[in-house]
N, C-alpha and C positions, 0 to 999 in steps of 0.2 A: 345352662343356656336353654336346653330343650324345654325344661319345666317352666322357666320364666316365659318362654314363648307360648306355651300352652295356656298359662294363666292369662297372658295378654289377650289371646284369642277369645278365651272364655269371657273376659271382661267386656270385650267389644261386642260379643254376641248378646250379652246381658243388657248392656247399656244402650246399644244402637236403637232398639225399638222404643226405649224410654224417650230418647231425644227426638226420635221421629214423631212420637205422640205430641211432644211439646211444640215441635216445628209445625205440625198440622193441627194445632189446637182448635182452630175455628171449625174445621170439619169434624173432628172427634167430639168436641163438646156440643156442637150443634146437634149431632146424632144423639148424644146422651140426654140433652135437654128434651128432645122429643120422646124418646123411648121410656125415659124415667119420669116424664111429666113433671119436670122440675118447676115449672111455673106455679103449679099448685102448691109446691113446697116452699118456694122462696118469694113468690109474688112478683118476680121480675119478668119483663118482656124479654123475648129471646135475644134481641139485639143488645139490650142493656146487659143481659147476663153474659153474653159473649165478649162484650167490651171489658167488663170487669175481670173476666177470666184472662183475657189477653194482657191486660194491664198487670195482673199478678205474675204471669209468666215472663213478661218483659222485665219485671223487677228482679227475677232470678239472674238476669244477664247484665243488669246495669250496675252503676257504682253506688247506688243509694244503700245506706246501711239499713234503714227502716222503710217500710211501706209508706208512701206519701199519698196513697189513695184514701179518700174519706170514708168514714163509716166503720173503721176498725178500732177496737179497743187497744190499750197499751199491751195487754197480754197477747192479743193476736199478732201485734207487730213484733213482739219479742219472739214468739213462736215462728213467725215467718222469717225472722233473721236467722234462727237456728236451721230452718229448712233451707235457706239460701246457702248457708255454710256447707251443709251436707251435699247440696246440689253442686256447688263449685268443686268440692272434693271429688265427687263422682265424675264430673265433667273433665277435671284434670287427669284422673285415672284413665278415662276413656281416650283422651288425646295422647297421653304418654304411651298407652297400649297400641294405639294406631301407629305412632311414630316408631315404636319398637318393632312392630310387625313389618312395616315398610323397610326399616333399616336392615333387618335380618330376614328379609323375604327369601333369600337363598336357602334358609334353613327350614322353610315351610314344606317339609316332607309329608308324604301321605299319612304316616303314622301320627305325626303331630296334629294334623288337621282332624284325623279320625278321633283321636283321644280327646281333643278339645270339644268337638261336636257332641260326642257321647257323654262326656262329663257335664256339659251344659244341659243336655236333655235330661239326664238323671237328676240334676239339681233342680231344674224347673218343674219336672214332674213331681218331685218331692214337695216343693212349695205348693203346687196345685192341690196335691192330695191333702196336705195339712190345712190349707185354706178352705177346701170343700167340706171338711169335717166340721170346722167351726171357724168361720171367717172372723167373727168378733174376737175370738181368742187370738187368732193369728194377727189381726190388726192391732190389738193391744200389745202383744209381744213385740211386734215390729217397732212400735213407738217406744216401748220401754228399753229396747236395745239401742236404738238410735239417739234418743234424747236423754239428757242428764237431768232434766227438770220435768215438772208436771204441767207446763204451759200448754201442752197439746190437749189437755183435758178441758175442753171449752164447753161453755153453755150452749144448748141447742139453738138459742135465739141469736147467737153471734153470727156475724156476716160470713166468716169462713165456713162455718158449719152449714149455713143456708146455701152457700155457693157450692160446697163440696160435701154433701151428706155421704154417709158410709156407702150407700148404693153406688155412688159415683166412683169411689175408690175401688169397689169390688169390680165394676166393669172395666176400669182402667187397668187394674191388675191383670185381668184375664186377657185384655188386648195386648198388654205388655208380654205376658207369658206366651201367648199365641204367636206373637211376632218373633220372640226368641226361639221358640220351637221350630218355626218355619225356616229361620236362618240356619239353624243347626241341621235340620233335615236337608236343606238345600246343599249344604257342604257334603253330607253323606251321599246324596244323590249324584253330585258332581264327581265324587271319588269313585262311585260305582260305575257311572257311565264312562269316565275316562279310562278306568281299568278295563272295561269291556272293549273299548275301542283299541286300546293298546294291544291287548292280547289277540283281538281279531286281526289287527294289522300284522302282528308277528306270525300268526297262523297262515295268513294268505301269502306272506312273504316267503315263508319256508315251503 
């Protein structure tokens, strides 16, 4: 039970920043559009770009099997169907982990929280280190692990690549990693502060 709870907390810490990015997509992609000068790359006005991105993100949550937005090739639609399946699996894992944590909240002892936070930090730092040495290789390996076909190998002039060039994924990855590290460090800080308060209270009581 203890280890299942640890895995659940780790999954929540990893996935929570990802879904926050999707929820705040207008703010996040507006910033990326400016700092990466995406208009020069894809030719879209900012509002048009953000509308297309929001439509794609909404597709991840709706009941449509394939993208109904115009401008995508059949290969792009198949790839996005694969992306949607992975997204729904991760979202289901996230919800189940949350439910498990809430249901077994009485088992959230200090050691469980500490191990979960430290495990997440080590995992994320390892990912950051690997991606910093060669993001292209990490990006390719990530896709080869997650996808059973080569539909993710799209031509540079396809709409998905124009909307989400590799630089966008790089920035999103580091935002994601940063959010995960902050959540994990917040848990460790909370444990440290609560421990100091508890021992301080016992010291003055005695």
